[in-house]
C-alpha positions in Angstrom: 97.8 98.9 125.3 96.2 98.3 121.9 92.8 96.8 122.0 90.3 95.1 119.6 86.7 96.0 119.6 84.4 93.0 119.7 80.7 92.5 119.7 78.5 89.7 121.0 74.9 89.0 120.4 73.2 87.7 123.6 69.9 86.9 125.2 68.5 88.0 128.5 69.8 85.2 130.7 73.5 85.7 129.6 73.1 89.4 129.8 71.8 89.2 133.4 75.0 87.2 134.3 77.2 89.9 132.6 75.3 92.5 134.7 76.0 90.5 137.9 79.7 90.6 137.1 79.6 94.4 137.1 79.6 94.4 133.3 83.2 93.2 133.2 83.0 89.4 132.4 81.3 86.8 130.4 79.8 83.9 132.3 81.1 80.3 132.1 79.9 78.3 129.2 77.3 75.7 129.7 78.3 72.0 129.2 76.9 72.0 125.6 78.8 75.3 124.8 82.5 74.4 124.3 83.3 77.7 122.6 82.7 81.4 123.4 82.5 83.3 120.1 82.8 87.1 120.2 82.4 88.6 116.7 84.4 91.2 114.8 81.7 93.4 113.4 78.5 95.0 114.7 76.4 94.1 111.7 77.0 90.4 112.2 76.2 90.7 115.9 73.1 92.7 115.1 71.8 90.0 112.7 72.3 87.3 115.2 70.7 89.2 118.1 67.7 90.2 115.9 67.2 87.0 114.0 68.3 84.3 116.5 68.1 85.6 120.1 64.7 87.3 119.6 63.3 84.0 118.3 64.9 82.0 121.1 64.0 84.2 124.0 61.9 87.2 122.9 64.7 89.7 123.1 68.2 90.0 121.7 71.0 92.4 122.7 74.2 93.5 120.9 77.1 94.1 123.3 80.4 95.8 122.6 83.6 95.5 124.5 87.4 95.9 124.2 90.0 93.1 124.6 93.8 93.5 124.7 95.1 92.8 121.2 98.3 90.9 122.3 96.0 88.4 124.1 93.8 87.9 121.1 96.8 87.5 118.8 97.1 84.0 120.2 93.8 83.0 118.5 93.0 82.9 114.8 90.0 84.8 113.4 87.5 82.3 112.1 85.4 82.9 109.0 82.1 81.3 109.9 80.3 82.1 106.6 80.6 85.0 104.2 83.5 87.5 104.2 82.0 89.6 107.0 81.1 86.7 109.3 84.2 86.7 111.4 84.6 85.6 115.0 87.1 84.4 117.5 86.6 80.9 118.9 87.7 81.0 122.5 87.6 77.5 124.2 85.4 77.4 127.3 88.5 76.6 129.4 90.1 79.9 128.3 87.2 82.1 129.2 88.5 83.2 132.6 91.7 84.3 131.0 89.8 86.0 128.2 87.7 87.9 130.7 90.9 89.1 132.5 92.0 90.8 129.2 88.7 92.8 128.8 89.5 96.5 129.0 86.7 98.6 130.4 83.1 97.5 130.6 80.9 95.4 128.4 78.1 97.7 127.1 74.8 97.1 125.5 74.6 99.0 122.2 71.3 97.7 120.8 68.2 95.8 121.8 65.7 93.9 119.6 62.2 92.5 120.5 
């Protein structure tokens, strides 16, 4: 099955929940988080983890994971700024389904303090 590599900047609380899942699922969104937004390039994830997560919680992580391409094809890539600021907007109610299409494990590829 063809997959797409995605990244997600995250803080320590969300990462702890990913670890609790066995590194195979993202936790449910909070009530004020209607969208889960994995990003399409590592540089964008790095900037968010370094510049936003560190300020918000003292540490930021960049994660990488694979998702089945046929599943992602039902969602449009969103340009959230410049040409390289690309992400998927997965509605919170679709997150369980999204998680079931992750291939392999979610891995931490960078940490910033």
